[in-house]
C-alpha positions in Angstrom: 14.8 -30.5 -22.7 17.3 -32.4 -24.9 20.9 -31.1 -25.4 20.2 -30.4 -29.0 17.1 -28.3 -28.3 17.1 -24.7 -29.1 17.6 -22.7 -25.8 15.6 -19.8 -27.2 11.9 -19.6 -26.2 9.3 -20.9 -28.8 7.4 -17.6 -28.8 7.9 -14.0 -27.7 6.6 -12.3 -24.7 3.4 -11.3 -26.5 2.4 -15.0 -26.9 3.5 -16.0 -23.4 1.0 -17.9 -21.4 1.9 -16.1 -18.2 3.2 -19.1 -16.3 6.4 -17.3 -15.3 8.8 -20.0 -16.3 10.9 -20.8 -19.4 8.9 -22.5 -22.2 10.3 -26.0 -23.0 8.1 -26.5 -26.0 5.5 -24.8 -28.2 2.2 -24.3 -26.4 -0.9 -24.9 -28.5 -2.8 -21.7 -29.2 -6.0 -23.1 -27.6 -4.1 -23.9 -24.4 -2.6 -20.5 -23.9 -4.0 -18.2 -21.2 -4.2 -14.4 -21.4 -1.0 -12.5 -20.8 -0.6 -11.2 -17.2 -1.9 -7.7 -16.7 0.7 -5.0 -15.8 0.7 -3.4 -12.3 -0.7 0.1 -12.3 1.0 2.9 -10.4 -0.2 3.5 -6.9 -1.3 7.1 -7.6 -4.9 6.0 -8.5 -7.8 7.8 -6.9 -10.3 6.7 -4.3 -13.4 8.5 -5.6 -16.3 10.0 -3.7 -19.3 11.8 -5.3 -21.4 14.5 -3.7 -24.4 16.4 -5.0 -25.6 19.7 -3.5 -29.0 21.2 -4.2 -29.9 24.8 -4.0 -33.4 26.4 -4.0 -33.3 29.4 -6.4 -36.8 30.9 -6.4 -40.4 30.2 -5.4 -43.1 32.1 -7.3 -46.6 32.7 -5.9 -47.7 29.4 -7.6 -45.1 27.5 -5.5 -43.2 26.4 -8.5 -39.9 25.4 -7.0 -36.7 25.8 -9.1 -33.6 23.9 -7.9 -30.0 23.6 -9.1 -27.9 20.5 -8.4 -24.1 20.7 -8.5 -22.3 17.3 -8.5 -18.7 17.2 -7.2 -16.1 14.5 -7.6 -13.7 14.1 -4.6 -10.5 12.3 -5.3 -8.2 10.8 -2.6 -4.9 10.1 -4.5 -2.4 7.7 -2.9 1.0 9.4 -2.8 2.9 6.9 -0.7 3.3 5.1 2.6 4.6 6.5 5.9 5.4 5.4 9.4 2.6 5.7 11.8 2.6 6.2 15.6 5.0 4.3 17.8 3.1 1.2 19.3 5.9 -0.4 21.3 9.6 -0.3 21.9 11.9 -2.7 23.7 15.7 -3.3 24.1 17.2 -6.8 24.0 20.5 -7.4 25.7 23.1 -9.6 23.9 21.7 -13.1 23.5 18.3 -12.2 24.9 15.0 -13.4 23.4 11.5 -12.0 23.9 8.1 -12.8 22.6 5.7 -9.9 21.6 2.0 -10.2 21.3 -0.2 -8.1 19.0 -3.7 -7.5 20.2 -6.2 -6.4 17.5 -9.3 -5.2 19.4 -11.3 -4.7 16.2 -11.1 -8.3 15.1 -11.7 -9.6 18.6 -14.8 -7.5 19.2 -16.4 -7.6 15.8 -18.3 -10.7 14.7 -17.8 -12.3 11.3 -20.7 -10.4 9.8 -19.6 -7.0 11.1 -15.9 -7.2 10.2 -14.8 -5.0 7.3 -11.7 -3.8 5.6 -10.0 -0.5 6.5 -11.1 1.2 3.3 -14.7 0.1 3.7 -14.9 1.5 7.2 -13.3 4.7 6.0 -15.8 5.2 3.2 -18.7 4.6 5.5 -17.4 7.0 8.1 -17.0 9.7 5.5 -20.5 9.1 4.2 -21.9 9.3 7.8 -20.1 12.6 8.4 -21.4 14.0 5.2 -25.0 13.0 6.1 -24.7 14.5 9.6 -23.7 17.8 8.1 -27.2 18.1 6.5 -29.1 17.1 9.7 -29.7 19.3 12.6 -29.7 16.5 15.1 -26.4 15.8 17.0 -27.0 12.1 16.8 -27.2 12.0 13.0 -23.7 10.7 12.7 -24.2 7.7 15.0 -27.6 6.9 13.5 -26.3 7.1 9.9 -23.2 5.0 10.7 -25.2 2.4 12.4 -27.7 2.3 9.6 -25.1 2.1 6.9 -23.1 -0.7 8.5 -26.3 -2.7 9.1 -27.0 -2.8 5.4 -23.6 -2.6 3.7 -24.7 -4.8 0.8 -27.3 -2.3 -0.4 -25.7 1.0 0.8 -24.4 3.4 -1.8 -22.0 4.8 0.8 -19.8 1.8 0.5 -19.3 2.7 -3.2 -18.3 6.3 -2.7 -21.5 8.2 -2.7 -21.9 11.0 -0.2 -25.1 12.5 1.1 -27.4 13.8 -1.6 -25.9 11.5 -4.4 -28.1 8.9 -6.0 -30.4 8.6 -3.0 -27.8 8.3 -0.3 -28.8 6.8 3.1 -31.3 9.0 4.9 -31.3 9.5 8.7 -34.5 9.2 10.7 -34.3 12.5 12.6 -36.9 15.1 13.4 -35.5 17.8 11.3 -33.2 17.5 8.3 -31.7 20.0 5.9 -32.1 18.6 2.3 -30.8 21.7 0.5 -28.1 24.3 1.0 -28.8 27.9 1.9 -27.5 29.8 -1.0 -25.4 29.2 -4.1 -22.8 31.7 -3.1 -22.2 30.1 0.3 -22.4 26.4 -0.5 -21.5 25.9 -4.2 -17.9 27.3 -4.2 -15.5 24.5 -5.1 -12.9 25.7 -2.6 -15.6 25.5 0.2 -16.7 22.0 -0.8 -13.1 20.8 -1.0 -12.2 22.1 2.4 -15.3 20.5 3.9 -14.6 17.1 2.3 -10.9 17.3 3.5 -12.2 17.8 7.0 -14.5 14.8 6.7 -11.7 12.7 5.4 -9.4 13.7 8.2 -12.0 13.1 10.9 -12.8 9.7 9.3 -9.2 8.6 9.2 -8.8 9.5 12.9 -12.0 7.6 13.7 -10.8 4.6 11.7 -7.5 4.6 13.5 -9.2 4.8 16.9 -11.5 2.0 16.0 -8.7 -0.3 14.8 -6.1 0.5 17.5 -3.4 -2.1 18.0 -1.6 -3.0 21.2 1.8 -4.6 21.2 3.0 -6.0 24.5 5.2 -8.7 26.0 2.4 -9.6 28.4 0.5 -12.8 27.7 -3.0 -12.8 29.0 -5.7 -15.4 29.1 -6.8 -14.8 25.5 -3.4 -15.3 23.9 -4.9 -17.7 21.4 -6.3 -14.7 19.6 -3.1 -12.8 19.4 -0.2 -12.7 16.9 3.1 -13.8 18.4 6.5 -12.6 17.3 9.8 -13.9 18.6 12.7 -11.5 18.7 16.3 -12.6 19.4 19.4 -10.6 19.7 22.3 -12.7 18.2 25.0 -10.1 18.9 27.6 -10.9 21.5 28.5 -7.4 22.7 25.8 -5.0 21.5 22.2 -4.5 22.6 19.4 -4.1 20.0 16.4 -1.8 20.3 13.2 -2.7 18.4 10.7 0.0 17.4 7.2 -1.2 16.4 5.2 1.3 14.3 2.0 1.2 12.4 2.1 1.7 8.6 -0.1 4.4 7.2 -1.1 5.4 3.7 -0.8 9.1 2.7 -3.4 10.7 0.4 -3.9 14.1 -1.1 -7.5 15.4 -1.7 -8.7 17.0 -4.8 -12.2 18.2 -5.7 -13.6 18.6 -9.3 -17.0 19.9 -10.5 -18.5 17.0 -12.4 -21.8 18.5 -13.6 -24.4 21.3 -13.0 -28.1 20.5 -13.5 -31.5 22.2 -12.8 -35.1 21.1 -12.4 -38.6 22.6 -11.7 -41.4 21.1 -9.5 -39.6 17.9 -8.7 -39.2 17.1 -12.4 -36.4 15.4 -14.2 -32.9 16.9 -13.9 -31.8 18.8 -17.0 -28.4 20.1 -18.1 -27.6 23.7 -17.4 -27.4 24.3 -21.2 -30.8 22.6 -21.8 -33.3 25.5 -21.3 -35.8 24.6 -24.0 -39.3 25.7 -23.1 -38.2 27.5 -20.0 -37.7 31.1 -21.0 -38.4 32.3 -17.4 -35.7 30.0 -16.1 -33.0 31.6 -18.2 -33.1 34.8 -16.3 -32.8 33.1 -12.9 -29.9 30.9 -14.1 -28.1 33.9 -15.7 -28.5 35.8 -12.4 -26.8 33.1 -10.4 -24.2 32.2 -13.1 -21.4 34.3 -11.4 -21.9 32.3 -8.2 -21.9 28.9 -9.8 -18.6 27.0 -10.3 -17.4 26.0 -13.7 -17.8 22.4 -14.9 -14.3 20.8 -14.8 -12.9 23.3 -12.2 -10.5 21.5 -9.8 -9.2 22.5 -6.4 -6.4 20.6 -4.5 -6.4 20.7 -0.8 -3.0 21.4 0.8 -3.5 19.1 3.7 -2.3 15.5 3.7 -4.7 12.7 4.9 -3.3 9.5 6.4 -5.3 6.3 6.6 -4.1 3.5 8.9 -3.5 0.0 7.6 -3.5 -3.4 9.3 0.3 -3.7 8.9 3.0 -3.0 11.4 6.7 -2.2 10.9 9.5 -3.6 13.1 12.7 -1.6 13.0 15.9 -2.8 14.7 18.6 -0.3 15.9 22.0 -1.5 17.1 23.4 0.1 20.2 26.4 2.5 19.8 28.3 1.3 22.8 29.6 -2.2 23.5 28.7 -4.1 26.7 31.7 -6.4 26.6 34.7 -6.0 28.8 37.9 -4.8 27.0 39.6 -8.3 27.0 36.6 -10.0 25.4 36.1 -7.2 22.9 39.8 -7.5 21.9 39.4 -11.3 21.5 36.5 -10.7 19.2 38.6 -8.3 17.1 41.4 -10.9 16.9 39.0 -13.7 15.8 37.5 -11.4 13.2 40.9 -10.5 11.8 41.9 -14.1 11.7 38.7 -14.9 9.6 39.5 -12.1 7.3 43.0 -13.4 6.7 41.8 -16.9 6.1 39.3 -15.7 3.6 42.0 -13.7 1.8 44.3 -16.7 1.8 41.5 -18.8 0.2 41.0 -16.2 -2.5 44.8 -16.2 -3.3 44.9 -20.0 -3.5 42.0 -20.0 -5.9 43.9 -17.5 -8.1 47.0 -19.6 -7.9 45.1 -22.7 -9.1 43.7 -20.7 -12.0 47.1 -19.6 -13.1 48.5 -23.1 -12.8 45.6 -24.4 -15.0 46.3 -21.7 -17.6 50.1 -22.6 -17.6 49.4 -26.3 -18.2 46.9 -25.5 -21.0 49.5 -23.4 -22.7 52.1 -26.2 -22.4 49.5 -28.7 -23.9 48.8 -26.3 -26.8 52.5 -26.0 -27.5 52.9 -29.8 -27.7 55.0 -30.0 -24.5 54.3 -32.6 -21.9 53.1 -31.3 -18.6 53.8 -33.5 -15.6 50.7 -33.9 -13.4 52.3 -33.2 -10.0 49.7 -31.3 -7.9 51.3 -32.1 -4.6 49.0 -31.0 -1.7 45.7 -29.4 -2.6 45.7 -25.9 -1.0 41.9 -26.1 -0.3 42.2 -29.0 2.1 42.4 -32.1 -0.3 45.5 -34.2 -0.7 47.1 -35.3 -4.0 49.8 -37.8 -4.8 53.1 -37.7 -6.7 53.0 -38.1 -10.4 54.1 -41.5 -11.8 57.8 -41.7 -12.6 57.2 -43.2 -16.0 55.3 -40.2 -17.1 51.9 -42.1 -17.6 50.2 -39.2 -16.0 51.7 -36.5 -18.2 49.5 -34.0 -20.0 50.2 -33.4 -23.6 51.1 -35.3 -26.7 53.3 -38.5 -26.6 56.7 -38.3 -28.1 
């Protein structure tokens, strides 16, 4: 940029190309990229959807009437917190140690089976939801294996629980595809508590699956470990390091998304759509007090924590010194000497500033100021001013 150039930018923030630097020239309109998107707050929800079906009545002609209630479960991120303590060690003054982080999940899983924490969490919640509907005790393991074997086509990875948009079915002998009664299974409070239990169990399962081991022991597979070097640079104080896992804290909330009904495996219809079904109106009105209201929300009081792949290293300085009294006194004297030297340097800089102001005042008044700096206080050396006054500052007489 030339010295005569205007230091102000050529266009405002709205027309910025998003490069992050200061514009040195006008950017052509066709060369400008879109403005950077703002960061959203971290209180966004991780959504899960669950649909529960209830058999209302069977007449002698075996005309089956069903009601489906769809719930929206929200896990809202409320912040981060420290997880369990993985390792702790104390370093003496001047001591150095190497720590190794062993990630069993990445060492055991192959490239095709390795997934993120949130994906594993969603799949575990889906498997737990499916096992609730099955009477077989092995439903959870069968569903989880089936879901993770076909993650690219599974609805569970996208947040659908059992009974929602054809969720993954389990190949078991007996399976419950509908709830018992509306009164026992449709209450929003009941559904919210069950989902919170699934989420808590899934978070514990994810943490157990992705356990980390931090140790100072180096085994034969150290090539697959993460190495950290810790050094205590203090002369008299020991330092204790605490290694903890970082967790994300969520709060759960359940909302009734929609209520629908159908007859004889037909198309699902809204609860308000009762055209051509006068006999259905009586049944729906009879169970209306037991059905939840669309839009009803229930927040669970429990907090759900989900582990992350990150670790936190915290250092704590010891309260007591390990140096002998004479050495500790020597350190105090050296520290005090450095403080005095720093103070002296600050005063010398202030003295030079005052001298510069004095000479500028003399020059402005038309008086000659002899350039006699003597010895530079900051380490340099200066010479005496010429006797004939050639080095004087100011106007010639």
